[in-house]
Residue frames as qw, qx, qy, qz and C-alpha x, y, z in Angstrom:
[[0.577, -0.143, 0.754, 0.280, 5.86, -1.02, 12.18],
 [0.411, 0.550, -0.307, -0.658, 6.05, -0.71, 8.43],
 [0.931, 0.254, 0.177, -0.191, 5.02, -3.30, 5.88],
 [0.573, 0.683, -0.442, 0.097, 8.44, -3.06, 4.23],
 [0.191, -0.545, 0.743, -0.338, 10.04, -4.19, 7.51],
 [0.779, -0.030, 0.518, -0.353, 7.64, -7.11, 7.70],
 [0.837, 0.512, -0.108, -0.161, 8.33, -8.19, 4.12],
 [0.287, 0.666, -0.667, 0.170, 11.99, -8.69, 5.06],
 [0.512, -0.341, 0.695, -0.372, 11.05, -11.24, 7.74],
 [0.234, 0.072, -0.936, -0.253, 10.77, -14.95, 7.11],
 [0.587, -0.374, -0.474, -0.539, 7.34, -16.63, 7.60],
 [0.640, -0.317, -0.629, 0.306, 8.33, -18.18, 10.96],
 [0.232, -0.083, -0.300, 0.922, 9.22, -14.74, 12.34],
 [0.327, -0.223, -0.251, -0.883, 5.93, -13.35, 11.03],
 [0.651, -0.385, -0.617, -0.217, 3.96, -16.12, 12.76],
 [0.507, -0.270, -0.529, 0.625, 5.76, -15.35, 16.03],
 [0.012, 0.028, -0.051, 0.998, 4.98, -11.67, 15.56],
 [0.483, -0.331, -0.491, -0.645, 1.34, -12.55, 14.86],
 [0.640, -0.400, -0.640, 0.145, 1.12, -14.52, 18.11],
 [0.367, -0.179, -0.361, 0.839, 2.78, -11.74, 20.10],
 [0.157, -0.129, -0.137, -0.969, 0.46, -9.09, 18.69],
 [0.568, -0.390, -0.588, -0.424, -2.63, -11.21, 19.30],
 [0.586, -0.387, -0.582, 0.409, -1.61, -11.71, 22.93],
 [0.202, -0.079, -0.167, 0.962, -0.84, -8.02, 23.29],
 [0.329, -0.277, -0.364, -0.826, -4.25, -7.13, 21.86],
 [0.615, -0.438, -0.651, -0.075, -5.93, -9.51, 24.30],
 [0.486, -0.332, -0.456, 0.667, -4.16, -7.89, 27.24],
 [0.017, 0.058, 0.052, 0.997, -5.00, -4.39, 26.02],
 [0.472, -0.387, -0.502, -0.613, -8.67, -5.30, 25.72],
 [0.622, -0.429, -0.614, 0.227, -8.58, -6.78, 29.21],
 [0.321, -0.183, -0.273, 0.888, -7.03, -3.57, 30.54],
 [0.187, -0.237, -0.282, -0.911, -9.73, -1.55, 28.80],
 [0.578, -0.462, -0.595, -0.315, -12.51, -3.55, 30.42],
 [0.626, -0.458, -0.480, 0.410, -10.95, -3.26, 33.88],
 [0.066, -0.987, -0.124, -0.078, -10.32, 0.47, 33.44],
 [0.651, -0.570, 0.231, 0.445, -6.53, 0.20, 33.61],
 [0.645, 0.405, 0.345, 0.548, -5.77, 1.18, 30.00],
 [0.242, -0.648, -0.053, 0.720, -3.90, 4.48, 29.91],
 [0.103, 0.447, -0.439, -0.773, -3.61, 4.89, 26.12],
 [0.715, 0.360, 0.515, -0.307, -6.66, 3.65, 24.19],
 [0.510, 0.728, -0.311, -0.337, -4.94, 4.39, 20.87],
 [0.160, -0.461, 0.869, 0.080, -2.65, 1.40, 21.48],
 [0.647, 0.231, 0.700, -0.197, -5.56, -0.95, 20.76],
 [0.622, 0.741, 0.087, -0.237, -6.08, 0.51, 17.30],
 [0.173, 0.770, -0.596, -0.147, -2.34, 0.53, 16.56],
 [0.397, -0.263, 0.878, -0.049, -1.97, -3.09, 17.65],
 [0.702, 0.433, 0.521, -0.220, -4.93, -4.13, 15.49],
 [0.510, 0.815, -0.177, -0.212, -3.37, -2.41, 12.48],
 [0.053, -0.631, 0.771, 0.070, 0.01, -4.02, 13.11],
 [0.572, 0.007, 0.810, -0.129, -1.65, -7.42, 13.37],
 [0.683, 0.636, 0.275, -0.232, -3.50, -6.80, 10.10],
 [0.298, 0.810, -0.468, -0.189, -0.22, -5.84, 8.40],
 [0.292, -0.397, 0.870, -0.001, 1.43, -9.04, 9.61],
 [0.651, 0.275, 0.685, -0.176, -1.49, -11.14, 8.35],
 [0.569, 0.777, -0.004, -0.270, -1.44, -9.34, 5.00],
 [0.144, 0.718, -0.667, -0.138, 2.27, -9.95, 4.49],
 [0.465, -0.160, 0.866, -0.088, 1.87, -13.60, 5.53],
 [0.692, 0.511, 0.454, -0.233, -0.86, -13.98, 2.92],
 [0.420, 0.823, -0.301, -0.236, 1.33, -12.37, 0.28],
 [0.103, -0.555, 0.823, 0.058, 4.15, -14.77, 1.07],
 [0.608, 0.105, 0.769, -0.165, 1.82, -17.79, 0.94],
 [0.661, 0.682, 0.209, -0.233, 0.48, -16.74, -2.45],
 [0.240, 0.800, -0.521, -0.178, 4.01, -16.13, -3.74],
 [0.339, -0.339, 0.878, -0.008, 5.06, -19.64, -2.65],
 [0.637, 0.337, 0.674, -0.164, 2.06, -21.16, -4.40],
 [0.267, -0.047, 0.587, 0.763, 2.76, -19.19, -7.55],
 [0.161, 0.718, 0.677, 0.025, -0.71, -17.64, -7.72]]
């Protein structure tokens, strides 16, 4: 997922995406602990995607406030 794609989304969509990614990360960590995780790189990719979403949300908040 690219940041440019995220910047095209409205804040409500970004919050939904944030929730989905957080849940996905939780499930991946649970799979890792139980030994069922097949691709450990997915954890890192999900964390990065979540960070991108949070960054874009912050940018949009600051733009609305005019800071």
